[in-house]
C-alpha positions in Angstrom: -123.7 31.7 0.7 -122.4 33.4 -2.4 -119.8 36.1 -1.7 -118.9 35.0 1.8 -115.5 33.4 2.3 -116.0 30.2 4.5 -112.9 30.9 6.4 -114.0 34.5 7.2 -117.4 33.1 8.3 -115.7 30.5 10.5 -113.5 33.2 12.2 -116.5 35.5 12.7 -118.5 32.7 14.3 -115.6 31.8 16.6 -115.2 35.5 17.6 -119.0 35.8 18.3 -118.8 32.6 20.4 -115.8 33.9 22.4 -117.6 37.2 23.1 -120.8 35.4 24.1 -119.1 33.1 26.5 -117.2 36.0 28.1 -120.4 38.0 28.6 -122.3 35.1 30.1 -122.5 35.6 33.9 -121.3 32.6 35.8 -118.7 31.6 33.2 -115.0 31.6 34.0 -113.3 34.8 32.9 -113.9 38.5 33.2 -117.7 39.2 33.4 -118.3 41.9 30.8 -121.4 44.1 31.4 -124.0 43.7 28.7 -125.4 47.2 28.2 -124.2 50.8 27.4 -121.2 52.5 28.8 -123.6 54.9 30.6 -125.3 51.9 32.3 -121.9 50.4 33.2 -120.9 53.7 34.8 -124.1 53.8 36.9 -123.5 50.2 38.0 -119.9 51.1 38.9 -121.1 54.0 41.0 -123.6 51.8 42.8 -121.0 49.2 43.5 -118.2 51.7 44.2 -116.0 50.3 41.5 -113.9 51.6 38.7 -114.7 50.8 35.0 -112.6 48.8 32.6 -113.5 49.6 29.0 -112.2 47.5 26.2 -112.6 49.4 22.9 -112.3 46.8 20.1 -113.2 46.1 16.5 -114.6 42.9 15.2 -111.7 42.5 12.7 -108.9 43.1 15.3 -106.7 40.0 15.7 -105.1 41.1 19.0 -108.6 41.9 20.4 -109.6 38.3 19.7 -106.5 37.0 21.3 -107.2 38.9 24.5 -110.8 37.7 24.6 -109.7 34.1 24.2 -106.5 34.0 26.2 -106.3 36.9 28.7 -109.8 37.6 29.9 -110.2 33.9 30.6 -107.2 33.7 32.9 -108.4 33.1 36.5 -106.1 35.7 38.1 -107.3 38.4 35.7 -110.9 37.4 36.0 -110.8 37.4 39.8 -109.2 40.8 40.1 -111.3 42.5 37.4 -114.6 41.0 38.6 -113.8 42.3 42.1 -112.5 45.7 41.3 -114.1 46.8 38.0 -117.3 46.9 36.1 -115.9 45.7 32.7 -117.4 46.5 29.3 -116.4 45.7 25.8 -117.6 48.0 23.0 -117.3 47.4 19.3 -116.2 50.8 18.2 -117.7 50.5 14.7 -121.2 49.6 15.9 -123.9 50.8 18.2 -122.6 53.5 20.6 -119.0 52.9 19.5 -118.7 55.7 16.9 -120.0 58.2 19.4 -117.7 57.0 22.1 -114.6 57.2 19.9 -115.4 60.9 19.5 -115.7 61.4 23.2 -112.7 59.4 24.3 -109.9 60.7 22.1 -107.3 58.4 23.8 -108.8 55.6 21.7 -106.2 55.5 19.0 -106.3 51.9 17.8 -107.5 48.5 18.8 -107.6 47.3 21.4 -107.6 50.5 23.4 -108.0 49.5 27.1 -109.4 52.4 29.2 -109.4 52.4 33.0 -112.0 55.0 34.2 -113.5 56.2 37.4 -117.2 55.7 37.8 -117.9 59.2 36.4 -116.4 58.3 33.0 -113.1 60.1 33.4 -110.1 58.2 32.0 -107.4 57.3 34.5 -105.2 55.4 32.2 -105.3 54.2 28.6 -103.3 51.2 27.2 -103.0 50.9 23.4 -102.6 47.4 22.2 -103.0 43.9 23.6 -101.3 42.7 26.8 -100.7 39.2 28.1 -102.4 38.3 31.4 -99.6 39.2 33.8 -99.0 42.6 32.1 -102.7 43.5 32.1 -103.1 42.5 35.7 -100.0 44.5 36.7 -101.4 47.6 34.9 -104.8 47.1 36.5 -103.2 47.0 40.0 -101.4 50.3 39.3 -104.7 51.9 38.6 -106.6 50.5 41.5 
């Protein structure tokens, strides 16, 4: 693999594995919706829930820390899975570039948006949080 730093490749594979395990239904941790934000909003409307939108970038260290150590905490997972349809979007791929234009409160990574099920932002948090802080913020919104 000429031109690819083995350490960067290992980090990337770890990140992909972390995201895959978080998105797998039935796994411990926050269940992240695997689809578009529009589809997540429709699911939230049907389930009468709010939306938690984690706007991240693949190179973001604090984003990786949250995926590995915050979203896997049982208290966070239980609350978020009960109250929110959660979605993670890489803001540099897929629908991400369009969403960053629409949601101007995304001003760095991670940006954590709490929304109603119509897509209106209730609260934005810029930067990572530990599990107790994220849970406290989520309870203020809901």
